[in-house]
C-alpha positions, 0 to 999 in steps of 0.5 A: 560786988554787984550781981553779975553773970558769967558769960557762960551763964548768960549764953546758957540762959539764952540757949534755954530761951531760944530752945524753949521759944523756937522748938519748930523749924521755920522757912527762911528766905535768904541769899547764899553768899558763900559755901564750903564743905568739910568732912561731910558738913556743909557750911553756908553764909547767908545774907539778906539784902534790900536793894543790894544793901546788906541788912542781915547776916547769919551762918548756917550748917547742913549736917551729914544726916540732914544732907542725905535727907535733902539729897533724897528730896531735891536730888542732884539739883542740891549742888546747883542750889547751894551756890553763892548768889542763889536765892534760897528758901531753907527750912532751918532749926535755930540752935544756940550753943554757949560756945558758938552762939546762934547757928541755923541748922538746915533741915530742908530746901525748897528747890521750886523757890530757887527755880522760881527766882531764877525764872523771874530774873530770866524774864527780866533779862529777856525783857532787857535783851528785847528792849536793847535789841540784842536778840537778833544781832548775831544771827545777822552774821553770815556763817562761812559755808565751810566753817573749819576753824572753830574757837571752843569755849568750855571747861576742859572738865565739861562732859560735853567737850570731849563728845563734841571734839571726838564727834567733830574730828572723827567724822565719817567724811574725814573732814579736817577741822581746827579747834582751839579751846578757850577755857571758861567755867560753865557752872557756878558764879564765874560763868559770866566773867570767864565766858565774857573774857574768852569771847573778848579774847577770841574777838582779838584774833577773829581772823583766825576763826570762822565761828565760836562754839560754846558747849557743856554737858547736861545738867539741872536747870539751875546749873544753866543759870550762868547762861541766862546772865545779861552780860553773857548774852550781850557778849554773844549777841555782839560777838564779831563771829557767829556763835553756836551753842550746845549747852547740853539740855533737851527741854530748857532753852537758855537766853544764850541760846536765844541770842546765838547765831544757831543753837543745838540741844547737845554738843554732839549736835553742834558737831553734826551741824558743822560737819553737815555744813561742810558736807553741804558745801561739798555736795554743792561743789560736786553738783556744780562740777557736774552741771558745769561738765554738762554745760561744757558738753552741750556747748561742745556738741553745739559748737561741733554742730555749728562747725560742721554746718559752717564746714558744709556751707563753706564747702558748698560756697567754695564749690559754687564759687569755683564753678562760677569762676571756672565759667568766667575763665571759660568765657575769658578764654574764649574771648582771649582766643578770639582776639589772639593774632593767630586766630585773626590771621586764620580768619583772613586778616593780615598783620603789618609791622614797621621796621621796629617790629611794632604793629601799624595801627594807623595810616598816619604812622606810614610814609613813602619809601618805608618798608613794612612787614606783612604777616599772613597765616602761612607766612610773611613778606616785605613791601615798600610804600610807593605812595600814600 
């Protein structure tokens, strides 16, 4: 029988070799492809890619004691780092057991490396957004003066969502707002996919809304990496409605903020912005109403003065006209009195009428033997024509 080893003996030998040659922990650059937790242990799947080509793969574990030490060093950012897709720099001890083979036991995490990798990716995305002219598209849209129909993109568990809704609906001016929640992840690997999907869903019913609001609570810088994603920024930039962001961070500015129509530091600041927009419109309406009232009052005063002036001028014109016509009447009356038959008779003249009672104006109307009536001031008599 040829010399041979049992599998256990081989693995035992390998354990001794690895333990002897790799006594010190070492820093390893890699990408987290998967993460799970169970009973205080964190299990990681690590990969190494070359231009998206997988060239190495290994499992890793963070034991409860090591996890506590890492938390003390990294703080709350640990859970932002331990996300699928993150580039990480891990301090690992290479362990080998006969039963499970090689395992990388994580002893430390360099948070600055992951943040640095994210910043490099962020700068590359920003350059692409600039080159493809997506930075200012959404700002070119007009936000309605009374934005009261709000499409909200957030996770229902997001810390800032309730703050936003409460601040908006319980505003001191009692303005009414209609909000509809479109749920999406605001942290982790699903941010890009779900936010893009919800923006598309909102655009399919754009006539029902005045604007889109994206809110989440505060968090570490790495929690916000989904809002630096190119596809998220492109969807915000090209959205048919103005997009307002309140990501919930006081210092860092995400690329989503840069491409949005308006960005505020917190969800409550977005609510304040919307309330103030409606208040500004109400103030403008009130001021316009006051201005209109003043214009109407001035117009009424001016028209009243004009009517009074016209009335005075008309009264004076009527008086002058009546005086003028009265004088004309007096002249006509005098003329009329002068030509009246009675006035003629009083001056010593006589009126002659023929048999038909018509006045005789010419001798040609007369003939011999005709009877005429002669009227004087104090009477009349009949004469007979003997000869013409």
